[in-house]
N, C-alpha and C positions, 0 to 999 in steps of 0.2 A: 504494500500500500503506499502511495506516494503522498505526503500531505503537503499541501502549498498554502501555510498560513498568510494571512493578508498583512501586508505592511502598512505602516503608517509613518509620518514623521516624528511620532513620539514612543510609539513602542511596538512590539510585536503583538497582532491580534490573537484573541483565542479563539479556536475553531471547534465548534460543539454541534453536533447533529441532533435533529429533533424530527419526529415523524411529520410529514408534508401537512398533515391536516393542523398541526400545532403550528406551522409555519405561516398559517393563513393562505396558502395557494393550494385550493382543491384540484386546480389541473394538473399538479405535481403528485397527487395522491392516486398511487397504483391501486387501491383497495386492497381488499383481502378475499382469499378463496378458501372453500371447505370441500374436501373430497367426501361424497356419500357413498358408500360402498353397501351393494346389496351381498349379505351374508346370511340369506334364508337358507333353507333347507335344499333348495333347487341348486344351489351352487355346488352341491356333491355331482350333478349331471356330469357326463363326461363328452368332450369333444376330442376326437382323435386319440382315445385311451388315456386322456388327461382330465381329472377333475376340474371344473370351471373356476375352483376358487384357487388352484394353483396355476391355472394361466392367468387368471386377475393378478395375483402376487408378482409374477413374473412381468405382466404389464405395467403395473404400477411401479414397480424397480426400476425400468426403463424411463418411465416418465418422470419418476423424481431426478434421475440422471440429467435430465433436459429442462427440469424446472427454472424459470429466470429470477428466482430469488426474493419473490414477493411473499408475504405471509401465507401459511398455508396449513389447515387443521384437517383432521380425519373424523369422520362420524362412520358407524355401522349400524345396520338394523339386523334383527333374527337371528343374531350369533349366542344368544344366551338360552333362550327358552324357548319350547315349542308352543304353539298356539296363542302367542302374547303378542297383541298390536302394540303394546307399548316398550316392546323390547327395542329401544334406540339408545344408543350410547354415543356419547362425545369422547372419543378413544384420544385424540391428541388437540387440545386447544388451540385455536387460532393464535399464531405469534410467529416468532422469528421461525424461518424454515429450518427444519431437522429433518433431513431426510432419512438419518438412521433410525429416529423415533418412529417416524411413520412406518418404514419396512418392520419394525420389528412388532407393532401392533397390528398391522396387516398379517404378518406371517404367524401370529397366535389365533386369529379368527378361526371358529369351528362353527361353521353353517349349520343351522337346525330349525329355524323357526319361520314367522311369517312375513309378508312384504309390506309392511307400512309405508310406502312410498311418500304419500301425501304428509303424513305426519312427521317425518324423517326430514324431507325438503322444509317444511315449515320451522321445525326447532333448527333446522341449521341457518335459514334466513334470521332466525332471532338471535343467534350466537354471533353472526356477522353483523348485527346491530343495522339491519337493510333499510330502516326507515331514516337512519341518521347518515349513512356513508355509503359509497358504492361498495357491492359485494357481489361475489360468483360463487356458485355452487357448481361443482362438478359430479353429477349422478352416474353410476354405473348401476346397471339392474338387467337382470336376467328375465324378468316377469312382470305381470301386472299387479295393479295394487290389489291386495287380498283383505283390507281392513275396512272396507265400507265407505271409501273416500274417493274423492274427483282430484286427481294429479292436475286435470285441465283447467277445472274451476280455481285450482290454488295459484296456478299460473298467472291467471288474469288478477287474483287478488295480490299478489305479491308485485305485480308490475305495478298496479295501481297505488300502492301503499308505499313503494321502496323509491329511494332516491334515484338507484341506477342498480336495479338487481338484475341478475341475469343467471339462468340455469341452462349449463350446458349438460346434453344427456347421452349416453352412450348405451344402446340397446344391445345387450350382449345374448347373442343366439336368439334373437327375436322372429317369431314368425312373420314372414311378410303379410300385411294386410290383417294382421290380428287386433284384438282388442288391446294387448299390451303395447303393441307399436303405436297404435293411435293415441293411447294416453301418454306415452312418453314423447311422441313426437307433438302433441299439443303442448305439454308442460314446457318444452324448449321454445316452440314458437310465440307461445304468449308471453315469454319474458325477453324475447329477442335475442335467445340462445339457438346454440346448433344440436340437431339431432344425428348422431352418427351411428350408422349400424355396424355390430362387429360379429361376424358369423363364428371366427375361430381365433386362434391365439395370434396369428400376425395381422389380423384386421383389428383386433383389440389394441395391440401395441400400437399400430398407426393412429387408431383412433385417439388414444390417450397422447401421443406423442403431439398430434397437432392440437390439441385442447392445451397442452403444457406450453406450446410456443405462442397461444394466444393469452395465456393466464396473466393476470396481474404481475407486472415487474416489480421489484423493489423501488421505491421512488427516488429520483435523483433531485438533489437540490443546489441550486446556484446558492453561491456565497450571500448572506443577508442578515440584517440584525435578528439576534436572538430574543426570545422572550424573557423579561425579568420576573414575571409572576405567571405561572401554569400551575391553576387549581387542579387539585384531583390527583396529582402526579408525584412520582419519586423518581430519582436517577438510581440506575442500577449499571453493574458491569456488562458489556456486551462487546463482541469482537468487530463489529461493522460500522461503530460509529466512535469518533474519537474527540476528547478535550485535549486540545495542543496548546500547552502554555510552557513558559519558560524554566519553572521550577519543576522537581522532581515530583511524581504522581503520588498523592497521599489524601486520605479521607479522616477527618476528625470529626468524632460525634461529641455533642455538647449536651449534656442532660440538663433540660429547662425545669423551672419551677412551673408550677401549673397555671399561674398566672401570665408566662412568657408565651406569646402567639407568632405565627409565621413572620410577621412583619419584625418582631425581634430577631428572628434567624436571618432574614434578608440584611438587615441593618448590621448584624454582626458581620457578615460576610463581605460588605461593602467597606466596613472598617477594617477588615483584614486585608494586608496588601497580597497575599499569598492566595487568598481565595477567589476563584474564578467561576464557581457555580455552587449550589446548595440546595438542600431540600428538608423540609418540616414534617414531623411525623406527631399528629396531636397526640393527646392524652389519651391512654389507654390502647394504644396501637402495639400489636404483637404482645398483648397481656402486660404492658409496661403502664404503670400508673402515672407516668408524668411524660410530658412531651419531649422530643430531643430533636436536635438541629445537626444537620449533617454538612459539613464545609469540604467543598471540593478543590484541590489545586494540581496544578501540575498536567503530567500526561497520563490521559484515561481514555479507555474504551468503554463507551458507556451508551445508554438508551434510556427514554423513558418509559416507565411502567405505570399504568393506571391503577391507583388505589382507592380514589373516592373522597367522599366528604371529609374536610379537616385537613388532608394532605396537599402541600404546594410544594412546586419545585421552581427554581429560577437560576439565571446567571447575571452576571454583572453587566451594566449599560456599556455598549460598545463592543460586545461580544459578537462575533460572526458564526452563521450557521454554514455548515458544511457537510456532505456526506463523503465517503471514501469513493464512492462511484460517481460523483459529480464531474462534469467535462473540464 
């Protein structure tokens, strides 16, 4: 990674990466994606002597190798209990791309249950906060809805309510002209997504590869001023984004009294020549009965993590925003 800190007449500027949405540039936000995998009992069916779940694992492995770097999560349905339309599980929360984690979770799936396509896609959309931001679902299914719901109507609903919601669908071993094909094609069409048919291992690999190429990429940011006050977030270690300052990297944690707030933490950072960024944890966070102030200086690899009400993160005035993939 090559760092290009901005120079001024006075000092070397700090480079700090924030998510594009926090930078106030929605066009730079590539959004998030969630892979929803059919792990119902029919995935034990065979194509060319191989179980469909095995073929799916191999195709997903290849898809991960070509993933463009945006946030990706994993959801599956029908893998824990027979006859249960509520058997839907978020296996890998949407977040920084972790191919190994997704591979492990896909590899552990044991198909056995129903096909609640509609409920699973709805849950996926909600996990992606589709009413607030761009969101993409990639659904791989080998059959029709079996839980008395309508994927086609869901597509209309999510398209109407979402900021920019898209469901891409791969119909795996789906019969041409079948009810299953009509449902899946309609779900994709109603959200502006693509429907791709895959009849065997090669076609499934090709379909997932095509969708990986079109998936949300990790956002790139030009250098710009950073936010001094970011409510609801903390700063944590990450390898893709960097605080680049002149001093050696360090984090100092100060235990506050209950009457000291986030403004006091911000003031402490601004009064400390070495501090370049900070975050505040309110009383009761992580079972600690007092607030804490984290001061950051020097060279860091870090990112923002959403924590909720009472938490605040920020950087000093004059700080610049940059990602390591910025041009």
